[in-house]
Backbone as CSV, one residue per row, in Angstrom:
resi,resn,N_x,N_y,N_z,CA_x,CA_y,CA_z,C_x,C_y,C_z
1,MET,0.847,-1.202,0.000,0.000,0.000,0.000,0.875,1.242,0.000
2,ILE,0.427,2.239,-0.729,1.139,3.506,-0.818,0.249,4.595,-0.218
3,SER,0.766,5.295,0.776,0.019,6.387,1.399,0.789,7.686,1.214
4,ILE,0.183,8.625,0.528,0.763,9.952,0.321,0.082,10.884,1.315
5,VAL,0.877,11.508,2.171,0.318,12.263,3.295,0.731,13.739,3.204
6,ASN,-0.162,14.550,2.649,-0.011,16.008,2.670,1.338,16.476,2.103
7,VAL,1.729,15.939,0.941,3.015,16.315,0.362,2.873,17.542,-0.535
8,SER,3.889,18.359,-0.500,3.966,19.548,-1.357,5.378,19.656,-1.913
9,LYS,5.494,20.285,-3.094,6.795,20.523,-3.696,6.728,21.782,-4.542
10,SER,7.683,22.676,-4.294,7.779,23.900,-5.083,9.128,23.970,-5.772
11,PHE,9.135,24.613,-6.940,10.360,24.927,-7.659,10.355,26.442,-7.866
12,GLY,11.120,27.144,-7.027,11.050,28.596,-7.044,9.677,29.043,-6.583
13,ASN,9.018,29.856,-7.399,7.675,30.332,-7.060,6.570,29.417,-7.585
14,ASN,6.965,28.326,-8.256,5.991,27.410,-8.843,5.663,26.284,-7.873
15,LYS,4.413,26.201,-7.448,3.945,25.137,-6.572,3.549,23.950,-7.441
16,ALA,4.482,23.016,-7.617,4.241,21.892,-8.522,3.226,20.915,-7.960
17,VAL,3.279,20.671,-6.659,2.321,19.808,-5.976,1.946,20.498,-4.669
18,ASN,0.647,20.557,-4.395,0.166,21.354,-3.267,-0.671,20.501,-2.306
19,SER,-0.091,20.125,-1.175,-0.812,19.440,-0.087,-1.600,18.237,-0.601
20,LEU,-0.907,17.332,-1.252,-1.542,16.158,-1.857,-1.583,15.001,-0.869
21,SER,-2.762,14.434,-0.667,-2.939,13.230,0.144,-3.717,12.209,-0.673
22,LEU,-3.245,10.966,-0.644,-3.830,9.939,-1.504,-3.375,8.566,-1.032
23,ASP,-4.278,7.583,-1.039,-3.934,6.199,-0.716,-4.119,5.324,-1.953
24,ILE,-3.098,4.522,-2.253,-3.191,3.503,-3.294,-3.302,2.167,-2.565
25,LYS,-4.433,1.524,-2.692,-4.737,0.349,-1.885,-4.106,-0.921,-2.467
26,ASN,-3.914,-1.898,-1.605,-3.484,-3.210,-2.068,-4.573,-3.801,-2.970
27,GLY,-4.141,-4.414,-4.055,-5.087,-5.078,-4.947,-5.778,-4.169,-5.937
28,GLU,-5.286,-2.941,-6.113,-5.929,-2.048,-7.074,-4.922,-1.471,-8.063
29,ILE,-5.443,-1.170,-9.236,-4.690,-0.449,-10.266,-5.198,0.987,-10.251
30,PHE,-4.288,1.917,-9.968,-4.660,3.318,-9.815,-3.970,4.144,-10.894
31,GLY,-4.741,4.921,-11.626,-4.191,5.783,-12.670,-4.159,7.228,-12.236
32,LEU,-2.986,7.847,-12.341,-2.843,9.276,-12.034,-2.838,10.042,-13.348
33,LEU,-3.846,10.876,-13.536,-4.057,11.566,-14.806,-3.930,13.070,-14.608
34,GLY,-3.539,13.746,-15.666,-3.450,15.199,-15.618,-2.810,15.743,-16.875
35,PRO,-3.034,17.020,-17.196,-2.387,17.640,-18.355,-0.877,17.709,-18.158
36,ASN,-0.164,18.088,-19.209,1.276,18.332,-19.079,1.525,19.399,-18.025
37,GLY,2.515,19.151,-17.165,2.849,20.109,-16.130,1.906,20.124,-14.947
38,ALA,1.034,19.102,-14.849,0.041,19.080,-13.769,0.638,18.710,-12.420
39,GLY,1.791,18.012,-12.426,2.413,17.570,-11.191,2.515,16.065,-11.051
40,LYS,2.174,15.336,-12.112,2.184,13.868,-12.044,3.586,13.318,-11.793
41,SER,4.542,13.697,-12.651,5.904,13.172,-12.510,6.547,13.632,-11.204
42,THR,6.277,14.870,-10.798,6.807,15.359,-9.520,6.270,14.518,-8.375
43,THR,4.995,14.180,-8.435,4.396,13.329,-7.403,5.074,11.965,-7.362
44,LEU,5.258,11.349,-8.518,5.884,10.026,-8.548,7.334,10.087,-8.071
45,LYS,8.018,11.168,-8.384,9.403,11.300,-7.939,9.499,11.499,-6.432
46,MET,8.491,12.120,-5.824,8.472,12.221,-4.368,8.131,10.876,-3.739
47,ILE,7.217,10.153,-4.340,6.857,8.828,-3.822,8.069,7.899,-3.808
48,THR,8.877,7.984,-4.856,10.003,7.062,-4.996,11.302,7.583,-4.381
49,GLY,11.277,8.780,-3.814,12.454,9.306,-3.138,13.442,10.011,-4.033
50,ILE,13.118,10.194,-5.307,13.998,10.928,-6.211,14.011,12.406,-5.839
51,LEU,12.842,12.912,-5.469,12.709,14.274,-4.953,12.246,14.214,-3.500
52,LYS,12.773,15.103,-2.687,12.327,15.194,-1.302,11.191,16.200,-1.214
53,PRO,10.058,15.823,-0.610,8.967,16.790,-0.482,9.346,17.940,0.439
54,ASP,8.794,19.116,0.166,9.015,20.260,1.048,8.367,20.025,2.406
55,ASN,7.244,19.329,2.378,6.610,18.896,3.618,5.755,17.666,3.324
56,GLY,5.319,16.984,4.377,4.555,15.764,4.209,5.452,14.552,4.092
57,ASP,4.845,13.397,3.828,5.587,12.147,3.770,4.858,11.172,2.858
58,VAL,5.572,10.117,2.483,4.998,9.014,1.717,5.366,7.722,2.442
59,LEU,4.376,6.864,2.664,4.598,5.580,3.324,4.407,4.463,2.309
60,ILE,5.430,3.635,2.183,5.373,2.458,1.318,5.298,1.237,2.222
61,ASP,4.144,0.590,2.243,3.917,-0.517,3.184,4.323,-0.121,4.596
62,GLY,3.990,1.105,4.970,4.247,1.596,6.316,5.614,2.203,6.546
63,ASN,6.507,2.143,5.547,7.860,2.685,5.677,7.951,4.069,5.053
64,SER,8.462,5.026,5.808,8.567,6.405,5.344,9.667,6.558,4.303
65,ILE,9.326,7.172,3.182,10.335,7.443,2.159,11.272,8.558,2.609
66,VAL,10.859,9.344,3.588,11.673,10.454,4.080,12.649,10.000,5.148
67,THR,12.172,9.221,6.128,13.012,8.854,7.278,13.538,7.432,7.230
68,ASN,12.959,6.582,6.370,13.395,5.181,6.272,13.415,4.779,4.803
69,SER,14.180,5.545,4.019,14.083,5.449,2.559,14.532,4.096,2.007
70,ILE,15.569,3.507,2.569,16.061,2.231,2.029,15.003,1.151,2.163
71,GLU,14.416,1.033,3.348,13.375,0.026,3.556,12.166,0.301,2.673
72,ALA,11.803,1.565,2.535,10.677,1.921,1.672,10.957,1.526,0.219
73,LYS,12.171,1.802,-0.249,12.514,1.529,-1.647,12.599,0.034,-1.950
74,MET,12.850,-0.775,-0.935,12.888,-2.224,-1.148,11.510,-2.785,-1.461
75,ASN,10.477,-1.988,-1.194,9.109,-2.486,-1.328,8.388,-2.003,-2.579
76,PHE,9.109,-1.358,-3.509,8.457,-0.993,-4.770,9.419,-1.161,-5.936
77,GLY,8.841,-1.292,-7.119,9.582,-1.220,-8.362,9.128,0.011,-9.124
78,PHE,10.061,0.694,-9.777,9.742,1.969,-10.426,10.211,1.967,-11.873
79,VAL,9.320,2.379,-12.763,9.649,2.585,-14.175,9.588,4.087,-14.444
80,PRO,10.741,4.746,-14.687,10.749,6.197,-14.902,10.192,6.569,-16.265
81,ASP,9.981,7.873,-16.466,9.411,8.328,-17.739,10.428,8.331,-18.866
82,SER,11.716,8.283,-18.537,12.750,8.224,-19.572,13.674,7.038,-19.317
83,PRO,13.870,6.185,-20.322,14.758,5.033,-20.152,16.188,5.305,-20.616
84,ASN,16.547,6.556,-20.751,17.862,6.909,-21.309,18.917,7.041,-20.219
85,MET,19.162,5.939,-19.528,20.143,5.887,-18.448,20.945,4.596,-18.547
86,PHE,22.093,4.574,-17.881,22.959,3.381,-17.839,23.314,2.902,-19.258
87,LEU,23.510,3.866,-20.170,23.650,3.526,-21.582,24.926,2.746,-21.878
88,GLY,25.926,2.845,-21.000,27.173,2.127,-21.241,27.144,0.677,-20.805
89,MET,26.104,0.281,-20.086,25.974,-1.109,-19.639,25.327,-1.962,-20.717
90,THR,25.554,-3.259,-20.639,24.730,-4.179,-21.416,23.435,-4.410,-20.644
91,GLY,22.438,-4.932,-21.334,21.188,-5.253,-20.651,21.399,-6.245,-19.528
92,GLU,22.244,-7.228,-19.771,22.547,-8.244,-18.751,23.207,-7.621,-17.528
93,ASN,24.164,-6.718,-17.759,24.833,-6.053,-16.639,23.875,-5.165,-15.852
94,TYR,22.970,-4.516,-16.556,21.989,-3.671,-15.876,21.114,-4.499,-14.939
95,LEU,20.587,-5.616,-15.424,19.734,-6.450,-14.586,20.513,-7.030,-13.408
96,SER,21.777,-7.362,-13.633,22.624,-7.843,-12.538,22.829,-6.756,-11.488
97,PHE,23.026,-5.526,-11.950,23.184,-4.393,-11.041,21.924,-4.189,-10.208
98,ILE,20.759,-4.223,-10.853,19.495,-4.051,-10.139,19.298,-5.175,-9.121
99,ALA,19.648,-6.396,-9.504,19.522,-7.528,-8.576,20.374,-7.322,-7.335
100,SER,21.563,-6.772,-7.519,22.441,-6.532,-6.366,21.872,-5.431,-5.471
101,CYS,21.248,-4.420,-6.075,20.639,-3.344,-5.281,19.540,-3.885,-4.380
102,TYR,18.801,-4.856,-4.885,17.694,-5.429,-4.114,18.099,-6.708,-3.375
103,ARG,19.383,-7.007,-3.395,19.938,-8.131,-2.622,19.269,-9.455,-2.973
104,ILE,19.053,-9.643,-4.272,18.451,-10.890,-4.744,19.554,-11.930,-4.930
105,GLU,19.333,-13.110,-4.428,20.309,-14.192,-4.573,20.562,-14.448,-6.062
106,LYS,21.821,-14.684,-6.410,22.260,-14.660,-7.815,21.481,-15.620,-8.705
107,SER,21.281,-16.854,-8.278,20.590,-17.826,-9.123,19.123,-17.450,-9.308
108,LYS,18.496,-16.911,-8.257,17.104,-16.465,-8.367,17.001,-15.252,-9.288
109,ALA,17.982,-14.362,-9.185,17.989,-13.183,-10.044,18.124,-13.574,-11.513
110,MET,18.987,-14.535,-11.789,19.183,-14.982,-13.168,17.913,-15.632,-13.711
111,GLU,17.281,-16.450,-12.886,16.045,-17.115,-13.298,14.951,-16.094,-13.598
112,ARG,14.846,-15.117,-12.729,13.830,-14.081,-12.898,14.136,-13.210,-14.120
113,ALA,15.405,-12.883,-14.337,15.803,-12.062,-15.483,15.487,-12.762,-16.793
114,ILE,15.739,-14.054,-16.848,15.428,-14.831,-18.059,13.925,-14.838,-18.302
115,GLU,13.157,-15.091,-17.243,11.699,-15.136,-17.355,11.132,-13.816,-17.873
116,LEU,11.561,-12.715,-17.269,11.012,-11.408,-17.642,11.482,-10.956,-19.024
117,SER,12.761,-11.175,-19.331,13.283,-10.724,-20.626,12.665,-11.509,-21.778
118,LYS,12.296,-12.760,-21.538,11.588,-13.524,-22.564,10.151,-13.038,-22.694
119,LYS,9.544,-12.719,-21.572,8.165,-12.216,-21.591,8.060,-10.928,-22.390
120,PHE,9.071,-10.049,-22.230,9.047,-8.766,-22.934,9.924,-8.764,-24.191
121,GLU,10.344,-9.938,-24.602,11.001,-10.167,-25.894,12.292,-9.361,-26.071
122,ILE,13.132,-9.333,-25.015,14.460,-8.716,-25.151,15.575,-9.679,-24.722
123,PHE,15.227,-10.932,-24.498,16.218,-11.914,-24.038,17.414,-11.993,-24.983
124,ASP,17.142,-12.003,-26.273,18.223,-12.148,-27.259,19.083,-10.903,-27.375
125,ASN,18.678,-9.811,-26.726,19.428,-8.542,-26.817,20.166,-8.183,-25.530
126,LEU,20.106,-9.043,-24.537,20.684,-8.700,-23.237,22.198,-8.518,-23.284
127,HIS,22.859,-9.138,-24.260,24.323,-9.004,-24.364,24.723,-7.677,-25.018
128,GLU,23.766,-6.943,-25.566,24.067,-5.697,-26.279,24.120,-4.514,-25.317
129,VAL,24.853,-3.483,-25.706,24.941,-2.256,-24.911,23.620,-1.494,-25.026
130,ILE,23.148,-0.961,-23.908,21.848,-0.291,-23.871,21.805,0.896,-24.842
131,ALA,22.934,1.548,-25.059,22.982,2.672,-26.001,22.526,2.265,-27.401
132,ASN,22.675,0.982,-27.729,22.279,0.500,-29.049,20.826,0.046,-29.108
133,TYR,20.146,0.064,-27.974,18.735,-0.320,-27.946,17.880,0.807,-28.529
134,SER,16.737,0.439,-29.087,15.721,1.429,-29.438,15.059,1.935,-28.155
135,HIS,14.295,3.010,-28.272,13.588,3.539,-27.098,12.694,2.464,-26.483
136,GLY,11.958,1.754,-27.333,11.055,0.724,-26.835,11.786,-0.404,-26.129
137,MET,12.932,-0.806,-26.654,13.715,-1.864,-26.003,14.249,-1.412,-24.652
138,ARG,14.691,-0.152,-24.570,15.146,0.377,-23.279,14.001,0.373,-22.273
139,GLN,12.830,0.763,-22.736,11.663,0.776,-21.854,11.355,-0.633,-21.345
140,LYS,11.431,-1.606,-22.221,11.187,-2.991,-21.810,12.219,-3.451,-20.776
141,LEU,13.470,-3.072,-20.970,14.521,-3.460,-20.032,14.261,-2.861,-18.653
142,PHE,13.875,-1.582,-18.610,13.602,-0.939,-17.323,12.373,-1.545,-16.655
143,ILE,11.401,-1.966,-17.446,10.243,-2.666,-16.896,10.682,-3.982,-16.260
144,CYS,11.528,-4.722,-16.967,12.052,-5.977,-16.408,12.800,-5.722,-15.108
145,GLY,13.640,-4.696,-15.090,14.395,-4.374,-13.884,13.497,-4.024,-12.713
146,SER,12.401,-3.323,-12.989,11.497,-2.904,-11.918,10.750,-4.078,-11.303
147,LEU,10.641,-5.175,-12.053,9.910,-6.354,-11.585,10.822,-7.444,-11.042
148,LEU,12.117,-7.226,-11.111,13.077,-8.279,-10.815,12.921,-8.824,-9.394
149,HIS,12.636,-7.944,-8.438,12.520,-8.362,-7.035,11.079,-8.657,-6.626
150,ASN,10.195,-8.777,-7.626,8.795,-9.135,-7.376,8.182,-8.210,-6.322
151,PRO,8.124,-6.909,-6.604,7.748,-5.922,-5.576,6.273,-5.991,-5.193
152,ASN,5.979,-5.494,-3.993,4.592,-5.403,-3.537,3.880,-4.204,-4.137
153,ASN,4.632,-3.225,-4.602,4.070,-2.000,-5.177,4.815,-1.696,-6.478
154,TRP,4.045,-1.412,-7.529,4.643,-1.130,-8.844,4.237,0.270,-9.254
155,ILE,5.226,1.126,-9.488,5.008,2.535,-9.798,5.589,2.820,-11.177
156,LEU,4.785,3.375,-12.070,5.204,3.555,-13.454,4.820,4.956,-13.940
157,ASP,5.768,5.637,-14.568,5.550,6.973,-15.095,5.456,6.891,-16.620
158,GLU,4.256,7.050,-17.143,4.004,6.953,-18.591,4.621,5.676,-19.173
159,PRO,4.241,4.508,-18.676,4.951,3.275,-19.040,4.735,2.789,-20.463
160,LEU,3.658,3.215,-21.117,3.341,2.666,-22.437,3.971,3.452,-23.581
161,THR,4.623,4.574,-23.261,5.237,5.397,-24.298,6.332,4.627,-25.031
162,GLY,6.199,4.514,-26.339,7.230,3.872,-27.149,7.160,2.357,-27.214
163,LEU,6.194,1.750,-26.511,6.102,0.294,-26.535,5.295,-0.196,-27.735
164,ASP,5.687,-1.348,-28.271,4.900,-1.970,-29.321,3.643,-2.583,-28.698
165,PRO,2.640,-2.926,-29.507,1.369,-3.428,-28.965,1.519,-4.658,-28.074
166,GLU,2.414,-5.573,-28.423,2.597,-6.777,-27.611,3.149,-6.428,-26.240
167,ALA,4.149,-5.545,-26.189,4.738,-5.155,-24.904,3.724,-4.385,-24.065
168,ALA,2.946,-3.504,-24.701,1.913,-2.759,-23.976,0.895,-3.721,-23.375
169,PHE,0.537,-4.740,-24.142,-0.383,-5.760,-23.632,0.214,-6.462,-22.420
170,GLN,1.497,-6.803,-22.486,2.154,-7.496,-21.374,2.198,-6.626,-20.126
171,VAL,2.424,-5.323,-20.304,2.423,-4.414,-19.147,1.053,-4.408,-18.491
172,LYS,0.002,-4.247,-19.286,-1.353,-4.205,-18.735,-1.720,-5.543,-18.097
173,ASN,-1.300,-6.634,-18.711,-1.578,-7.953,-18.170,-0.842,-8.164,-16.847
174,THR,0.401,-7.682,-16.775,1.180,-7.799,-15.545,0.556,-6.970,-14.426
175,MET,0.063,-5.785,-14.762,-0.660,-4.977,-13.776,-1.804,-5.770,-13.165
176,GLN,-2.602,-6.410,-14.019,-3.762,-7.152,-13.522,-3.334,-8.350,-12.693
177,GLU,-2.294,-9.047,-13.128,-1.792,-10.181,-12.351,-1.349,-9.745,-10.958
178,MET,-0.647,-8.626,-10.887,-0.168,-8.137,-9.597,-1.334,-7.686,-8.716
179,ALA,-2.321,-7.022,-9.304,-3.496,-6.617,-8.534,-4.215,-7.840,-7.972
180,ASN,-4.284,-8.902,-8.762,-4.921,-10.137,-8.308,-4.164,-10.775,-7.140
181,GLU,-2.880,-10.433,-6.997,-2.059,-10.918,-5.888,-2.054,-9.938,-4.715
182,SER,-3.007,-8.992,-4.720,-3.164,-7.987,-3.664,-1.983,-7.029,-3.583
183,LYS,-1.350,-6.757,-4.719,-0.297,-5.751,-4.792,-0.897,-4.458,-5.338
184,SER,-0.220,-3.342,-5.092,-0.736,-2.058,-5.557,0.031,-1.590,-6.787
185,ILE,-0.701,-1.010,-7.717,-0.119,-0.495,-8.962,-0.539,0.958,-9.126
186,LEU,0.441,1.823,-9.285,0.196,3.253,-9.519,0.918,3.642,-10.792
187,PHE,0.183,4.201,-11.751,0.847,4.661,-12.968,0.231,5.962,-13.463
188,SER,1.091,6.789,-14.033,0.622,8.003,-14.687,0.510,7.735,-16.174
189,THR,-0.428,8.405,-16.811,-0.594,8.186,-18.248,-1.352,9.347,-18.878
190,HIS,-1.081,9.563,-20.171,-1.882,10.463,-20.989,-2.890,9.675,-21.832
191,VAL,-2.758,8.334,-21.825,-3.601,7.493,-22.678,-4.882,7.178,-21.908
192,LEU,-5.884,8.025,-22.083,-7.072,7.953,-21.239,-7.910,6.710,-21.508
193,ASP,-7.911,6.204,-22.746,-8.701,5.001,-23.001,-8.110,3.791,-22.290
194,VAL,-6.767,3.769,-22.137,-6.127,2.693,-21.367,-6.518,2.813,-19.900
195,ALA,-6.454,4.023,-19.355,-6.854,4.231,-17.963,-8.304,3.809,-17.746
196,GLU,-9.148,4.129,-18.706,-10.565,3.777,-18.584,-10.758,2.266,-18.545
197,ARG,-9.942,1.530,-19.314,-10.102,0.080,-19.393,-9.479,-0.659,-18.213
198,VAL,-8.347,-0.195,-17.700,-7.606,-1.021,-16.743,-7.672,-0.544,-15.298
199,CYS,-8.035,0.713,-15.039,-7.925,1.249,-13.675,-9.154,0.918,-12.834
200,ASP,-8.893,0.560,-11.601,-9.974,0.419,-10.625,-10.408,1.792,-10.122
201,ARG,-9.434,2.672,-9.904,-9.711,4.059,-9.521,-8.743,4.972,-10.257
202,ILE,-9.124,6.239,-10.336,-8.255,7.229,-10.962,-8.155,8.453,-10.053
203,GLY,-7.072,9.183,-10.211,-6.929,10.501,-9.596,-6.599,11.492,-10.688
204,ILE,-7.251,12.628,-10.676,-7.004,13.670,-11.678,-6.371,14.860,-10.974
205,ILE,-5.184,15.233,-11.437,-4.426,16.331,-10.841,-4.214,17.417,-11.893
206,ASP,-4.286,18.667,-11.455,-4.025,19.788,-12.361,-3.474,20.939,-11.540
207,LYS,-2.412,21.551,-12.017,-1.771,22.676,-11.335,-1.421,22.329,-9.883
208,GLY,-1.001,21.067,-9.704,-0.555,20.623,-8.390,-1.652,20.266,-7.417
209,GLN,-2.923,20.413,-7.830,-4.055,20.139,-6.955,-4.781,18.874,-7.419
210,LEU,-5.172,18.055,-6.458,-5.952,16.868,-6.764,-7.412,17.258,-6.932
211,LEU,-7.938,17.103,-8.145,-9.303,17.532,-8.440,-10.326,16.439,-8.164
212,PHE,-9.896,15.177,-8.321,-10.851,14.074,-8.175,-10.105,12.790,-7.860
213,VAL,-10.711,11.961,-6.998,-10.244,10.595,-6.737,-11.456,9.688,-6.658
214,GLY,-11.434,8.603,-7.409,-12.535,7.653,-7.328,-12.641,6.803,-8.575
215,THR,-13.763,6.155,-8.739,-14.009,5.313,-9.898,-14.564,6.159,-11.046
216,LEU,-14.598,5.565,-12.223,-15.164,6.267,-13.380,-16.645,6.565,-13.141
217,GLU,-17.364,5.640,-12.528,-18.774,5.876,-12.248,-18.956,7.039,-11.277
218,GLU,-18.071,7.135,-10.300,-18.148,8.249,-9.348,-17.847,9.578,-10.039
219,LEU,-16.939,9.551,-11.019,-16.652,10.773,-11.772,-17.855,11.182,-12.613
220,ARG,-18.526,10.211,-13.203,-19.731,10.508,-13.977,-20.806,11.140,-13.087
221,GLU,-20.941,10.606,-11.882,-21.918,11.167,-10.951,-21.541,12.598,-10.564
222,LYS,-20.257,12.814,-10.313,-19.794,14.148,-9.933,-20.071,15.165,-11.024
223,GLN,-19.863,14.744,-12.281,-20.041,15.655,-13.416,-21.456,15.618,-13.987
224,HIS,-22.304,14.763,-13.403,-23.691,14.620,-13.867,-23.740,14.238,-15.347
225,GLU,-22.888,13.278,-15.700,-22.801,12.842,-17.100,-22.848,11.317,-17.141
226,GLU,-24.010,10.742,-17.432,-24.125,9.289,-17.529,-23.579,8.797,-18.866
227,ASN,-22.886,7.645,-18.815,-22.393,6.959,-20.024,-21.409,7.795,-20.833
228,THR,-20.760,8.770,-20.193,-19.759,9.587,-20.875,-18.381,8.960,-20.675
229,ASN,-17.542,8.992,-21.722,-16.235,8.354,-21.597,-15.282,9.213,-20.765
230,LEU,-14.185,8.590,-20.354,-13.240,9.263,-19.464,-12.624,10.485,-20.124
231,GLU,-12.332,10.413,-21.420,-11.702,11.541,-22.097,-12.562,12.794,-21.990
232,SER,-13.849,12.674,-22.254,-14.745,13.826,-22.190,-14.857,14.359,-20.770
233,LEU,-14.944,13.450,-19.794,-15.044,13.862,-18.400,-13.770,14.559,-17.938
234,PHE,-12.637,14.022,-18.356,-11.339,14.601,-18.000,-11.207,16.021,-18.556
235,LEU,-11.536,16.190,-19.820,-11.425,17.504,-20.456,-12.361,18.513,-19.812
236,GLU,-13.549,18.070,-19.465,-14.514,18.965,-18.835,-14.026,19.392,-17.451
237,LEU,-13.492,18.443,-16.671,-13.056,18.740,-15.312,-11.841,19.670,-15.313
238,THR,-10.849,19.379,-16.144,-9.645,20.197,-16.155,-9.889,21.560,-16.788
239,LYS,-10.825,21.629,-17.740,-11.171,22.926,-18.345,-11.846,23.826,-17.310
240,ASN,-12.752,23.217,-16.516,-13.443,23.995,-15.482,-12.479,24.505,-14.445
241,ASP,-11.433,23.669,-14.166,-10.427,24.098,-13.186,-9.622,25.269,-13.715
């Protein structure tokens, strides 16, 4: 479970996230939606400890990302919005590095790496340097790395960008499998039809403020719009804001 407790973050005079509180429950797929610059990536970076909140805290399975960051980080896997890192490593070396960070026993790490890289169809490319990968292949590798330690919480920032249809299907299928195992999944996306199909609940953020949290049906009730798709509801809500 992920609990965001009254977190805020400013960059100069810009309040990127303003007093945000939100719970991502075990067994649910939660989509964080918002226009460009709404605060989605800043929120995910605070959750994962990349950015320190100006105030507030984030609890990952009860562990504070602020005061107990190592223990908190052991309990989630994270897919960043850009896979353009560790370019001098081979895919195999990258997965080995991630396994060591999470203290996974070597034989188990190798077994898991083979399983995931075959699932996302990059097994035959693991000996290659990441710099030579396409954007989509890098994204698949980072997805594999985020799942290597079989985390209780999976956090993804725009995970479907650049993926081919088969890989996108595998990501969505993996989300559902993890939710069925009572794990929590939090992802940001601009692809509203995907959010509409796969999310149990959504949160809509704009200008650092959380405008709505709940199910699609609850959003329809809030906007007094029956049988309206998520895209129309999203545009109406953010336009009004």
